[in-house]
N, C-alpha and C positions, 0 to 999 in steps of 0.2 A: 447174495452174498457181497458182490463187489461193492453195490451202493451203500449197503450197510456198514463196511468196513470205511467206505469214504465219508461218511455220516459221523462214524466214530472220530476220524481223523479231524472231521472239521470240529467235533463238540471239542475233542482234546487241545486242538490248537487255541480255540476260541479261551477254553481255562486257564490254557498256560499265558495267555495275553492277558487276561484280567489278573490273574495272581502273580505275575512276574513283570508283567510290562513287556513282555517278549514281543515283538512284531509277528503277528499272523503271518506268517509267510505261506503256509499251504492254503489258507482260505484265499489270499490274494492272488496266489497261481490260480488257483480254481475258477476265481473272479473272471478271468482273461476272456474266458469264453460264454455264451450263453447259455451253454447246457451246464458249466460248471457253476455258474453265477445263481442258476435255477435250483441247484441241489444245496448250495449254501443257504438261500433264502428259504428254502424248504426247512431246512433242519435249524435254522435260528429264527423261524416264524412261528414259535410255538407259545411263548410266553412273553409279557412286556419287558423283561428284564433281557432276553435275547433278541428283541425284536430293536431295543437301545443298541445293542451289541452289533446287531447287523445294520443299522443306520451308520455307527461309527466306523465299520469297517469300508462300507461304502464310501462313507467321506474320504476314509485313508485311501481307498483305489484311486478316488478322483483327483486327491492331495498328492499322488504317486504319479498320475498322466501329467499332472501340470509342473511338478517338479523336474519331470525327465525330460521336459521340451522348454526350461529356462535354466540359464545359468546363475551364477552366484551373486550377479547384480539383480535380476529379476529380468533380464532380458531375454524374449520369445525366439527361441530359434524355429522358425516355421517350417523348415525342411524336415526337422523333426516331429514336427507337429503333424505336417502332412502324412509321414512314414506312419505314424501311430494309426490317423484315421484314414490310412486307405485299406488298415485291416478291418474286414467288415465285422468279425466277432467283438474285436474290441469298441466298435461304432455301435453293435449292438447292446453291448452291456452298459455302454455310457448313455444309450437310448432308454435302457431298462430303467436304469438310476435315474436321469433326470428329467428324461420326456424327450420329446422332438424340440422342445426351445431349447436344451442344454446343447444337443448336436448342432441347432442351427446356429448359436451364439459361437462355437467353436469353428463353425465355417465361414461365418459372418467376419470374424476375427482374421481368418486367412484371407479374405476377399480384402478388407481395409490393409492387410500388410501388404500384400501384392501391388494394389493400388498406391499406396504409398511410397514403396519402392520404384515402382515405375516411373511415378510423377516425379520423384527426386531426380532419377535419370536423366528423364526427358527434361524437366526445368533446369537442372544445373549446366544444360550443353548452354554456350554463348548463343549459337544461332537460334536456339529455342527464346531465350532470354529478350533477344534483340525482336524478334518476332513479337512476342507479347506486349512488350512495350510499344512497337507501333499500334498494335491493335488496342491497346488501352489509350494511348493520345488520341487516337483516332475516333475512337467509340466513345459519344459521350452519355449514352444511355446505359444506366445501370443494368436493365433487364437486358437490354441485348449483350452487352459484356458476360453478363452471368450465363446466358444461352451458349454463347460462345466458349466460354470456359468450359461448361458442361460437356460441350460437343467434344473438347480436347481431352475429356477424361479425367479430369479434375473432381475429385469427391466433393458433394455439398457442403462437408464441414469447413473445407478449405475456403470454397467462395463464400461462405457465409461470413467467416474470419476474416478474408481480404476486404469483404463490403463493410464489416463493422470497423477495420482499420482505417478506409478510407473516408467513410464517414467521420469516426473520430479525428482525423488529420484535418477535415474541411472543417469541422467546429473549432479546433485547434486555432486555425487560421483566422477565424472570424473573432 
């Protein structure tokens, strides 16, 4: 009886969303757990129209996650993102909606942000800048310099950007 009542609530919420444009709060709340997501999926996976609705609700769920960790300017708050993805139920629903690749993208984004913040803090110190300047002046081999920067924890996109900037400066001098 309880499962049938939940399914009726899902159908009612979906119908209101279609007819009035009202946000499907009950459905989105259910989708926060794997069990609730599964009930929503079973309920809305019966006709082509309801499958289209399910996909739109999944997209709305993902948009809610993204909007909850970004501010008005679009800047991501990684502490909020970490808190959301520490919840194994939300993580599992994201995996069911977008697969392992989507979860890995969120994890990769967090790693990039952590490395970026760590490197900004590290390379903004005057002592680190003078050390890097001394290393760069003494090392003539670009491959060796790239290896040293990598060992210091600098991400590859930054190393590549520095190499391209250096090459551009040398071409400019020529």
